Biopython code that builds the backbone (N, CA, C, O; Angstrom):
import numpy as np
from Bio.PDB.StructureBuilder import StructureBuilder

atoms = [
    (1, "MET", "N", (58.055, 74.191, 110.298)),
    (1, "MET", "CA", (57.543, 75.736, 110.234)),
    (1, "MET", "C", (59.025, 76.532, 110.516)),
    (1, "MET", "O", (59.846, 76.158, 111.355)),
    (2, "ASN", "N", (59.160, 77.565, 109.737)),
    (2, "ASN", "CA", (60.544, 78.252, 109.981)),
    (2, "ASN", "C", (59.572, 79.822, 111.098)),
    (2, "ASN", "O", (58.744, 80.702, 110.862)),
    (3, "MET", "N", (60.336, 79.357, 112.216)),
    (3, "MET", "CA", (60.152, 80.431, 113.363)),
    (3, "MET", "C", (61.255, 81.132, 113.513)),
    (3, "MET", "O", (61.450, 81.513, 114.668)),
    (4, "GLU", "N", (62.189, 81.482, 112.582)),
    (4, "GLU", "CA", (63.151, 82.388, 112.777)),
    (4, "GLU", "C", (62.626, 83.489, 112.808)),
    (4, "GLU", "O", (61.630, 83.596, 112.092)),
    (5, "LYS", "N", (63.047, 84.718, 113.609)),
    (5, "LYS", "CA", (63.269, 85.847, 113.975)),
    (5, "LYS", "C", (63.231, 86.731, 112.734)),
    (5, "LYS", "O", (64.155, 86.706, 111.921)),
    (6, "GLN", "N", (61.913, 87.694, 112.553)),
    (6, "GLN", "CA", (61.762, 88.296, 111.349)),
    (6, "GLN", "C", (61.285, 90.054, 112.079)),
    (6, "GLN", "O", (60.444, 90.455, 112.884)),
    (7, "LEU", "N", (62.359, 90.674, 111.254)),
    (7, "LEU", "CA", (62.155, 92.392, 112.026)),
    (7, "LEU", "C", (61.952, 92.867, 110.763)),
    (7, "LEU", "O", (62.081, 92.103, 109.807)),
    (8, "GLN", "N", (61.505, 94.586, 110.538)),
    (8, "GLN", "CA", (61.686, 95.216, 109.624)),
    (8, "GLN", "C", (63.223, 95.486, 109.433)),
    (8, "GLN", "O", (64.055, 95.403, 110.337)),
    (9, "LEU", "N", (63.508, 95.860, 107.969)),
    (9, "LEU", "CA", (64.903, 96.039, 107.948)),
    (9, "LEU", "C", (65.284, 97.372, 108.257)),
    (9, "LEU", "O", (66.440, 97.747, 108.452)),
    (10, "SER", "N", (64.211, 98.101, 108.293)),
    (10, "SER", "CA", (64.952, 99.719, 109.152)),
    (10, "SER", "C", (65.247, 99.353, 110.252)),
    (10, "SER", "O", (65.732, 100.294, 110.881)),
    (11, "THR", "N", (65.190, 98.232, 110.951)),
    (11, "THR", "CA", (65.545, 98.086, 113.005)),
    (11, "THR", "C", (66.907, 97.784, 112.654)),
    (11, "THR", "O", (67.534, 97.630, 113.702)),
    (12, "ILE", "N", (67.848, 97.587, 111.365)),
    (12, "ILE", "CA", (69.031, 96.227, 111.439)),
    (12, "ILE", "C", (70.201, 97.702, 111.223)),
    (12, "ILE", "O", (70.072, 98.770, 110.625)),
    (13, "LYS", "N", (71.283, 97.119, 112.008)),
    (13, "LYS", "CA", (72.420, 97.519, 112.538)),
    (13, "LYS", "C", (73.222, 97.747, 111.448)),
    (13, "LYS", "O", (72.840, 96.978, 110.567)),
    (14, "ALA", "N", (74.130, 98.406, 111.065)),
    (14, "ALA", "CA", (75.144, 98.667, 109.904)),
    (14, "ALA", "C", (76.115, 97.387, 110.133)),
    (14, "ALA", "O", (76.448, 97.038, 111.265)),
    (15, "GLY", "N", (76.576, 96.662, 108.854)),
    (15, "GLY", "CA", (77.554, 95.578, 109.059)),
    (15, "GLY", "C", (76.751, 94.314, 109.204)),
    (15, "GLY", "O", (77.236, 93.184, 109.241)),
    (16, "SER", "N", (75.346, 94.648, 109.292)),
    (16, "SER", "CA", (74.693, 93.123, 109.654)),
    (16, "SER", "C", (74.265, 92.578, 108.300)),
    (16, "SER", "O", (73.931, 93.437, 107.485)),
    (17, "PHE", "N", (74.210, 91.266, 107.898)),
    (17, "PHE", "CA", (73.656, 90.859, 106.944)),
    (17, "PHE", "C", (72.781, 89.954, 107.455)),
    (17, "PHE", "O", (72.865, 89.315, 108.504)),
    (18, "VAL", "N", (71.571, 89.955, 106.265)),
    (18, "VAL", "CA", (70.125, 89.894, 106.857)),
    (18, "VAL", "C", (69.635, 88.653, 105.286)),
    (18, "VAL", "O", (70.461, 88.374, 104.417)),
    (19, "ASN", "N", (68.461, 88.214, 105.285)),
    (19, "ASN", "CA", (67.746, 87.362, 103.943)),
    (19, "ASN", "C", (66.395, 88.072, 104.115)),
    (19, "ASN", "O", (65.757, 88.303, 105.142)),
    (20, "ILE", "N", (66.217, 88.266, 103.233)),
    (20, "ILE", "CA", (64.920, 88.961, 102.713)),
    (20, "ILE", "C", (63.901, 87.938, 102.693)),
    (20, "ILE", "O", (64.028, 86.880, 102.077)),
    (21, "VAL", "N", (62.275, 88.463, 103.785)),
    (21, "VAL", "CA", (61.777, 86.911, 103.588)),
    (21, "VAL", "C", (60.538, 87.623, 102.709)),
    (21, "VAL", "O", (60.085, 86.976, 101.766)),
    (22, "SER", "N", (59.959, 89.010, 103.021)),
    (22, "SER", "CA", (58.987, 89.681, 102.542)),
    (22, "SER", "C", (58.862, 90.934, 102.317)),
    (22, "SER", "O", (59.440, 91.752, 103.033)),
    (23, "VAL", "N", (57.976, 91.349, 101.138)),
    (23, "VAL", "CA", (58.115, 92.606, 100.904)),
    (23, "VAL", "C", (56.605, 93.362, 101.114)),
    (23, "VAL", "O", (55.830, 93.380, 100.158)),
    (24, "ASP", "N", (56.323, 93.820, 102.069)),
    (24, "ASP", "CA", (54.822, 94.011, 102.577)),
    (24, "ASP", "C", (54.514, 95.713, 102.037)),
    (24, "ASP", "O", (54.255, 96.677, 102.757)),
    (25, "ALA", "N", (54.673, 95.664, 100.264)),
    (25, "ALA", "CA", (54.178, 96.718, 100.016)),
    (25, "ALA", "C", (53.591, 96.580, 99.059)),
    (25, "ALA", "O", (53.305, 95.413, 98.792)),
    (26, "GLY", "N", (53.195, 97.507, 98.227)),
    (26, "GLY", "CA", (51.928, 97.807, 96.930)),
    (26, "GLY", "C", (52.532, 96.886, 95.920)),
    (26, "GLY", "O", (53.528, 96.322, 96.371)),
    (27, "GLN", "N", (52.270, 96.603, 94.842)),
    (27, "GLN", "CA", (52.772, 95.761, 93.651)),
    (27, "GLN", "C", (53.999, 96.991, 93.079)),
    (27, "GLN", "O", (55.191, 96.714, 92.945)),
    (28, "ASP", "N", (53.478, 98.177, 92.833)),
    (28, "ASP", "CA", (54.372, 99.475, 92.399)),
    (28, "ASP", "C", (55.534, 99.145, 93.362)),
    (28, "ASP", "O", (56.393, 98.406, 92.881)),
    (29, "LEU", "N", (55.693, 99.502, 94.466)),
    (29, "LEU", "CA", (56.869, 99.185, 95.350)),
    (29, "LEU", "C", (57.370, 97.774, 95.251)),
    (29, "LEU", "O", (58.528, 97.640, 94.857)),
    (30, "ALA", "N", (57.014, 97.225, 95.404)),
    (30, "ALA", "CA", (57.385, 95.395, 95.209)),
    (30, "ALA", "C", (58.124, 95.187, 93.801)),
    (30, "ALA", "O", (59.162, 94.571, 93.558)),
    (31, "ASN", "N", (57.077, 96.047, 92.768)),
    (31, "ASN", "CA", (58.140, 95.810, 91.598)),
    (31, "ASN", "C", (59.294, 96.546, 91.629)),
    (31, "ASN", "O", (60.309, 95.859, 91.517)),
    (32, "ARG", "N", (59.528, 98.182, 91.792)),
    (32, "ARG", "CA", (60.591, 98.752, 92.026)),
    (32, "ARG", "C", (61.483, 98.277, 92.750)),
    (32, "ARG", "O", (62.571, 98.755, 92.428)),
    (33, "LEU", "N", (61.558, 97.523, 93.625)),
    (33, "LEU", "CA", (62.710, 96.474, 94.558)),
    (33, "LEU", "C", (62.655, 95.692, 94.299)),
    (33, "LEU", "O", (63.743, 95.188, 94.576)),
    (34, "ALA", "N", (61.892, 94.802, 93.726)),
    (34, "ALA", "CA", (62.262, 93.194, 92.792)),
    (34, "ALA", "C", (63.698, 93.727, 91.570)),
    (34, "ALA", "O", (64.795, 93.177, 91.471)),
    (35, "THR", "N", (63.240, 94.812, 90.865)),
    (35, "THR", "CA", (64.177, 95.171, 89.667)),
    (35, "THR", "C", (65.720, 95.895, 90.019)),
    (35, "THR", "O", (66.568, 96.181, 89.175)),
    (36, "MET", "N", (65.822, 96.096, 91.470)),
    (36, "MET", "CA", (66.873, 96.494, 92.020)),
    (36, "MET", "C", (67.496, 95.199, 92.987)),
    (36, "MET", "O", (68.298, 95.268, 93.919)),
    (37, "GLY", "N", (66.680, 93.772, 92.283)),
    (37, "GLY", "CA", (67.117, 92.772, 93.274)),
    (37, "GLY", "C", (67.084, 92.576, 94.412)),
    (37, "GLY", "O", (67.821, 91.735, 94.926)),
    (38, "LEU", "N", (66.055, 93.439, 95.240)),
    (38, "LEU", "CA", (65.275, 93.008, 96.590)),
    (38, "LEU", "C", (64.533, 91.824, 96.661)),
    (38, "LEU", "O", (63.346, 92.104, 96.830)),
    (39, "LEU", "N", (64.683, 90.911, 96.617)),
    (39, "LEU", "CA", (63.479, 89.739, 96.452)),
    (39, "LEU", "C", (63.580, 89.082, 97.485)),
    (39, "LEU", "O", (64.652, 89.103, 98.089)),
    (40, "PRO", "N", (62.373, 88.239, 98.019)),
    (40, "PRO", "CA", (62.608, 87.438, 99.193)),
    (40, "PRO", "C", (63.673, 85.974, 98.737)),
    (40, "PRO", "O", (63.522, 85.288, 97.726)),
    (41, "GLY", "N", (64.618, 85.807, 99.691)),
    (41, "GLY", "CA", (65.386, 84.816, 100.034)),
    (41, "GLY", "C", (66.789, 85.158, 99.443)),
    (41, "GLY", "O", (67.691, 84.322, 99.386)),
    (42, "VAL", "N", (66.945, 86.805, 98.887)),
    (42, "VAL", "CA", (68.212, 87.167, 98.703)),
    (42, "VAL", "C", (68.676, 87.416, 99.967)),
    (42, "VAL", "O", (67.804, 87.271, 100.823)),
    (43, "GLN", "N", (69.845, 87.769, 100.411)),
    (43, "GLN", "CA", (70.859, 87.590, 101.119)),
    (43, "GLN", "C", (71.262, 89.500, 100.859)),
    (43, "GLN", "O", (71.466, 89.878, 99.705)),
    (44, "ILE", "N", (71.306, 90.156, 101.611)),
    (44, "ILE", "CA", (71.774, 91.370, 101.780)),
    (44, "ILE", "C", (72.763, 92.165, 102.969)),
    (44, "ILE", "O", (72.788, 91.551, 104.036)),
    (45, "LYS", "N", (73.532, 93.367, 102.938)),
    (45, "LYS", "CA", (74.511, 93.655, 104.211)),
    (45, "LYS", "C", (73.732, 95.436, 104.009)),
    (45, "LYS", "O", (73.688, 96.186, 103.034)),
    (46, "VAL", "N", (73.202, 95.579, 105.467)),
    (46, "VAL", "CA", (73.338, 97.083, 105.981)),
    (46, "VAL", "C", (74.495, 97.561, 106.513)),
    (46, "VAL", "O", (74.993, 97.430, 107.631)),
    (47, "VAL", "N", (74.978, 98.363, 105.150)),
    (47, "VAL", "CA", (76.078, 99.487, 104.641)),
    (47, "VAL", "C", (76.178, 100.439, 105.828)),
    (47, "VAL", "O", (76.963, 100.468, 106.777)),
    (48, "ASN", "N", (74.982, 101.332, 105.433)),
    (48, "ASN", "CA", (74.733, 102.725, 106.321)),
    (48, "ASN", "C", (72.868, 102.253, 107.106)),
    (48, "ASN", "O", (71.908, 101.709, 106.560)),
    (49, "ASN", "N", (73.047, 102.767, 108.514)),
    (49, "ASN", "CA", (71.637, 102.986, 108.542)),
    (49, "ASN", "C", (71.589, 104.109, 110.117)),
    (49, "ASN", "O", (71.285, 103.886, 111.289)),
    (50, "SER", "N", (72.038, 105.286, 109.399)),
    (50, "SER", "CA", (72.425, 106.413, 110.189)),
    (50, "SER", "C", (71.451, 107.510, 110.173)),
    (50, "SER", "O", (70.907, 107.952, 109.162)),
    (51, "HIS", "N", (71.274, 107.921, 111.404)),
    (51, "HIS", "CA", (70.107, 109.274, 111.263)),
    (51, "HIS", "C", (70.235, 110.439, 111.306)),
    (51, "HIS", "O", (70.184, 110.673, 112.513)),
    (52, "PRO", "N", (70.391, 111.495, 110.726)),
    (52, "PRO", "CA", (69.858, 111.481, 109.108)),
    (52, "PRO", "C", (70.875, 110.964, 108.001)),
    (52, "PRO", "O", (72.074, 111.241, 107.970)),
    (53, "GLY", "N", (70.248, 110.235, 107.180)),
    (53, "GLY", "CA", (71.227, 110.329, 105.939)),
    (53, "GLY", "C", (70.390, 108.642, 105.121)),
    (53, "GLY", "O", (69.286, 108.354, 105.584)),
    (54, "PRO", "N", (70.739, 108.068, 104.444)),
    (54, "PRO", "CA", (70.535, 107.552, 103.268)),
    (54, "PRO", "C", (70.620, 105.944, 103.985)),
    (54, "PRO", "O", (71.539, 105.511, 104.680)),
    (55, "PHE", "N", (69.692, 105.421, 103.683)),
    (55, "PHE", "CA", (69.628, 103.834, 104.293)),
    (55, "PHE", "C", (70.246, 103.133, 103.411)),
    (55, "PHE", "O", (69.721, 103.081, 102.299)),
    (56, "VAL", "N", (71.466, 102.431, 103.628)),
    (56, "VAL", "CA", (72.238, 101.932, 102.184)),
    (56, "VAL", "C", (72.125, 100.492, 102.916)),
    (56, "VAL", "O", (72.043, 100.124, 104.087)),
    (57, "VAL", "N", (72.176, 99.576, 101.091)),
    (57, "VAL", "CA", (72.784, 98.041, 101.574)),
    (57, "VAL", "C", (73.638, 97.846, 100.458)),
    (57, "VAL", "O", (73.923, 98.584, 99.514)),
    (58, "GLU", "N", (73.975, 96.729, 100.757)),
    (58, "GLU", "CA", (74.574, 96.437, 99.264)),
    (58, "GLU", "C", (74.094, 94.812, 98.751)),
    (58, "GLU", "O", (74.252, 93.818, 99.460)),
    (59, "ILE", "N", (73.700, 94.804, 97.859)),
    (59, "ILE", "CA", (73.491, 93.485, 97.128)),
    (59, "ILE", "C", (73.979, 92.929, 96.010)),
    (59, "ILE", "O", (73.743, 93.440, 94.915)),
    (60, "LYS", "N", (74.591, 92.007, 96.118)),
    (60, "LYS", "CA", (75.659, 90.816, 95.181)),
    (60, "LYS", "C", (76.531, 91.859, 94.550)),
    (60, "LYS", "O", (76.535, 91.967, 93.323)),
    (61, "GLY", "N", (77.432, 92.804, 95.469)),
    (61, "GLY", "CA", (78.362, 93.382, 95.015)),
    (61, "GLY", "C", (78.144, 95.205, 95.119)),
    (61, "GLY", "O", (78.885, 96.063, 95.598)),
    (62, "SER", "N", (77.143, 95.281, 94.617)),
    (62, "SER", "CA", (75.806, 96.797, 94.536)),
    (62, "SER", "C", (75.706, 97.443, 95.522)),
    (62, "SER", "O", (75.273, 96.797, 96.476)),
    (63, "ARG", "N", (76.018, 98.910, 95.792)),
    (63, "ARG", "CA", (75.084, 99.501, 96.715)),
    (63, "ARG", "C", (74.167, 100.357, 96.291)),
    (63, "ARG", "O", (74.322, 100.984, 95.243)),
    (64, "VAL", "N", (72.784, 100.521, 97.287)),
    (64, "VAL", "CA", (71.872, 100.659, 96.550)),
    (64, "VAL", "C", (71.465, 101.583, 98.117)),
    (64, "VAL", "O", (71.641, 101.075, 99.224)),
    (65, "ALA", "N", (70.883, 103.052, 97.903)),
    (65, "ALA", "CA", (70.579, 103.878, 98.766)),
    (65, "ALA", "C", (68.812, 103.802, 98.465)),
    (65, "ALA", "O", (68.216, 103.867, 97.390)),
    (66, "LEU", "N", (68.344, 103.663, 99.688)),
    (66, "LEU", "CA", (66.642, 103.412, 99.902)),
    (66, "LEU", "C", (66.014, 104.287, 100.665)),
    (66, "LEU", "O", (66.634, 104.646, 101.666)),
    (67, "GLY", "N", (65.167, 104.650, 100.523)),
    (67, "GLY", "CA", (64.174, 105.593, 101.259)),
    (67, "GLY", "C", (63.759, 105.160, 102.767)),
    (67, "GLY", "O", (63.666, 103.936, 102.862)),
    (68, "ARG", "N", (63.553, 105.690, 103.675)),
    (68, "ARG", "CA", (62.999, 104.842, 104.976)),
    (68, "ARG", "C", (62.009, 104.276, 105.027)),
    (68, "ARG", "O", (61.867, 103.197, 105.603)),
    (69, "GLY", "N", (60.920, 105.044, 104.294)),
    (69, "GLY", "CA", (59.378, 104.271, 103.692)),
    (69, "GLY", "C", (59.634, 102.854, 103.346)),
    (69, "GLY", "O", (59.065, 101.915, 103.904)),
    (70, "MET", "N", (60.360, 102.759, 102.569)),
    (70, "MET", "CA", (61.006, 101.706, 101.767)),
    (70, "MET", "C", (61.382, 100.271, 102.638)),
    (70, "MET", "O", (60.849, 99.161, 102.672)),
    (71, "VAL", "N", (62.544, 100.855, 103.304)),
    (71, "VAL", "CA", (63.051, 99.914, 104.418)),
    (71, "VAL", "C", (61.850, 99.230, 105.266)),
    (71, "VAL", "O", (61.429, 98.077, 105.360)),
    (72, "SER", "N", (61.630, 100.004, 105.623)),
    (72, "SER", "CA", (60.272, 99.940, 106.955)),
    (72, "SER", "C", (59.376, 98.491, 106.124)),
    (72, "SER", "O", (59.020, 97.603, 106.898)),
    (73, "LYS", "N", (59.125, 98.346, 104.967)),
    (73, "LYS", "CA", (58.141, 97.577, 104.149)),
    (73, "LYS", "C", (59.155, 96.414, 104.044)),
    (73, "LYS", "O", (58.389, 95.451, 104.025)),
    (74, "ILE", "N", (59.952, 96.094, 103.993)),
    (74, "ILE", "CA", (61.136, 94.873, 103.986)),
    (74, "ILE", "C", (61.213, 94.175, 104.999)),
    (74, "ILE", "O", (62.196, 94.468, 105.679)),
    (75, "ILE", "N", (60.426, 93.143, 105.513)),
    (75, "ILE", "CA", (60.846, 92.339, 106.415)),
    (75, "ILE", "C", (61.970, 91.181, 106.034)),
    (75, "ILE", "O", (62.052, 90.434, 105.059)),
    (76, "VAL", "N", (62.866, 91.354, 107.298)),
    (76, "VAL", "CA", (64.138, 90.303, 107.049)),
    (76, "VAL", "C", (64.345, 89.139, 108.049)),
    (76, "VAL", "O", (63.761, 89.268, 109.125)),
    (77, "SER", "N", (65.176, 87.889, 107.839)),
    (77, "SER", "CA", (65.554, 87.722, 108.850)),
    (77, "SER", "C", (67.028, 88.033, 109.404)),
    (77, "SER", "O", (67.582, 89.027, 108.933)),
    (78, "PRO", "N", (67.777, 87.199, 110.454)),
    (78, "PRO", "CA", (68.942, 87.214, 110.359)),
    (78, "PRO", "C", (69.860, 86.448, 109.540)),
    (78, "PRO", "O", (69.619, 85.255, 109.355)),
    (79, "GLY", "N", (70.776, 86.934, 109.080)),
    (79, "GLY", "CA", (71.745, 86.265, 108.281)),
    (79, "GLY", "C", (73.038, 85.528, 108.817)),
    (79, "GLY", "O", (73.193, 85.542, 110.038)),
    (80, "GLN", "N", (74.061, 84.834, 107.976)),
    (80, "GLN", "CA", (75.084, 85.068, 108.068)),
    (80, "GLN", "C", (76.583, 86.063, 107.888)),
    (80, "GLN", "O", (77.660, 85.640, 108.308)),
]
sb = StructureBuilder()
sb.init_structure("model")
sb.init_model(0)
sb.init_chain("A")
sb.init_seg("    ")
for serial, (resi, resn, name, xyz) in enumerate(atoms, 1):
    if name == "N":
        sb.init_residue(resn, " ", resi, " ")
    sb.init_atom(name, np.array(xyz, "f"), 0.0, 1.0, " ", f" {name:<3s}", serial, name[0])
structure = sb.get_structure()
């Protein structure tokens, strides 16, 4: 059983790499995130998490700005 630390993406500092564990959201939001490549098992880098301002992640070389409500529903574990 995997007992790795799991956190909300919204709590992760800029410059950190994390792996998406799950998306705790309704089907519409989960589908929207999936079309952006934000799926369980994918590693992303947090580029910006400053208030105020957009929450920006880098996924497979592309930067994506996400709403604060979205990132609070994405559960991650520390990456490499």
